[in-house]
N, C-alpha and C positions, 0 to 999 in steps of 0.2 A: 259069443265073445262080448265081454263087457266093455262099453265105450266110456272112457273117463271124460268128465266135462273139461272143457278148455279152461286154463287158468285165467283169472281176471287180470286184464292188462290195466295197471294203475299208473297214472302219470302224477308224480309228486311235484309240487311247486311250493318252495318255502324260502324265507329269508335266510341268508348265510349266518345271521346272528342268532337264529332260533334253534334251540336244541330240541330235536324231534326223535328221541329214541324209539318211540312206538312205530314210526315209519321205517326206521332202519331194520327193525325186527321183521317187517314184511318181506324183506329181501330173501329170507330163509323160510318163509311161510309157504307151506304146500297149498297150491291152488291160487297163488298170486304171482303175477309176472310184473315186478316193479321196474318201470322204465327209468331212464336217467332223469335227474332233476331238471326241471324247466324253470328258469328265472321268470319273474313276473313279466318282464319285458317281452318274453318269447312265448308266453302261455297260450295265446290265441293261435299262433302259428303251429306250436307243437301239438296242440289238441287237434287241430285240423289235419296235420300231417301224420301224426302217430295213431290217430283214431283209437284212443284208449277206451276201455269200458267204464272207467271212472277217473275223476281228477280229485286229488287231495291237496288242499291249500293250507299251509301252516304259516301263520304270520302274526306278529305283534301289532302291525299296522295294516289293517285291511284296506286303508286308503291307498296304499302303494299298489294294490291290485284293482280295487273298485274305482280308483280315480282315472282309469284309462277309458277307452272308448266303450261306453255303456252298451250301445246297440250291438256291437260285435261280441261283447261279453255275454249279453243276454242270449244271443244266438248260440254261442258255444255252450253255455251252461244249460240251456233248454234242451239241447240234444245230447249232452254228456252229463250223467249223474255226477254231482260234485259234493264233496264233504269239506267244510271249512273248519280248521282248528285255529282257535284264537285265545290269546291270553286274557282278554277282557270281553266277556259275553254280557250283553245287555239288550234291552228292547230296541235300541237304535241300531245296533249291529244286526240283530235278527231281521229287522225291517229292511235294512240295506241289502242283506243277503237275499231275502225273499224277493226283493225288487229285481235282483239279477238272476233269479230262478235257481239259486243255490238251495238245495233241499235240506241239507243236514248241517248243524252247527254244534261243535263240541269243543271242550277246553283243550289247550295244548298238552296238559298232563294226562290225557286219556291213555288208558293201557292199550297194548297192542291187540289184546283180545276184543276190547270194546271197539277199537278202530276198525278191525276186520269185520266185526258184526255190523257196524254202522255202514261200511262200504257195501257189504252184501245187501243190506236192507235198502240202501239208497238206490242201488242198481235194480233192485226188485220193484222200485217205484214208491218206496216209503220215505217219510221224513223223520230224521232222528235228531233229538236234542238232548243235551246233557249239561247240567250245571257244574261249574268248577267246584272242587271240594270246599274251598274257603267260602264261596257264596252259599253253598248248601248249609254249611255250619252256621253262617250268619243268619240264614233264614230259620234254622232250627232254634237258634237262640231267641230270635224275634218272636217265634211262635209261643215261647214260654211267657210272654207278657200277656196281660189281661186282654189287650186289643188283639194280639197275635193269636191267642187261643180261640177267640170268637171267629177270626178270619179263617183260621185253619179248619175250624169245624165246618164252615161253609164250603171251603174248597175241597175238603176231603169227603164230601157226601158220597156214600157208597152206591155203587151200581148194583142192581139186582143180578142174580145168576143169569137170567135171560138177557139182560142188557150187556153183560160181559161177553156172552156168546155172540151177540149182535155186533159188538165192538170188534171182536176178533174176525168176524166175517167182513166187516168194513175194511179191516186191515188187509184183507185178501183182494180188495178192490171190487167187492160185490155191491151192486146197487140194491135199492129197496125191493124191486121185483125178484131179484135173485135170492136175497135174504129170505123173503117171504116163502119162496119155493123150497129153500133148504130146510126151513124150520116148520113148514106146513102151516103157515099162518097167513092172514090176509095182507095184502100190500099196505093197506091203511094201518094195520097193527105194526108192521115193520117200520113204517114212517114214524109212527108214534114213538117207538123204541129209540129210533135214531135221534129224534128231537129231544127226548128225555136225556139221552147220553150227552148230547151237546150242552144241554142246560146244566147238568150235574158237573161236567168237567170244565164248564166255563169256556168252551171252545166255539170259535166262530165258523168252523168248517169241519167236514169229515176228516180231512187230512190232519188238521190240528188236534182233533179228538184222538185219532190214532197215535199221534206223536205223544200226547199227554199220557195215553194209555201205556205206551212203552216206558216212559219215565217212571210210572207207578207200578210197573211189573204186571200190568193187566194183559199186555200183548207181548208176545215173545219176539225178539229181534234176531 
């Protein structure tokens, strides 16, 4: 007898003024049990009482959520994988989200397929980021300038085939010793590959490297 996996219990929390069609689609998505919406004022209580597998926050003003008791929020987000959807994504927002242990940050206009993939990846322990379409287009336009072309060249330094394999093993949560065993190489060589990957992707940590790899299509989500 085949046992079907239990659906993911997802607790949505969003402003009444925010249009979130991607979340609405999840109500009819197989494998997802979308709970009733939790206002920001009841998010901590609802997360603790409903015990969802994941929380999805959609807001134009992250301060309406992050401005509350930080220690309680950190405790909640540390134990419950959380995806933040925001209209304005920048380094300040990402740092604020990271400080609260929110793993994944995506734009409000994310598609339902992208949102579902992000929720599943976040529940699996990964961090997912995605730039809003307008920001991506602006970045593309900037890359066509002389300065931009030079910068893009440095940021887009290619990983070797072996480094790509190592990055994907990192995405599975494997440490250097486990990677070395999988690839039949020394632990020192595995550590060298990881260091090279971080340097080429401009990442400060393994988690950030995996996240960057996802946005570049090097790692499947």
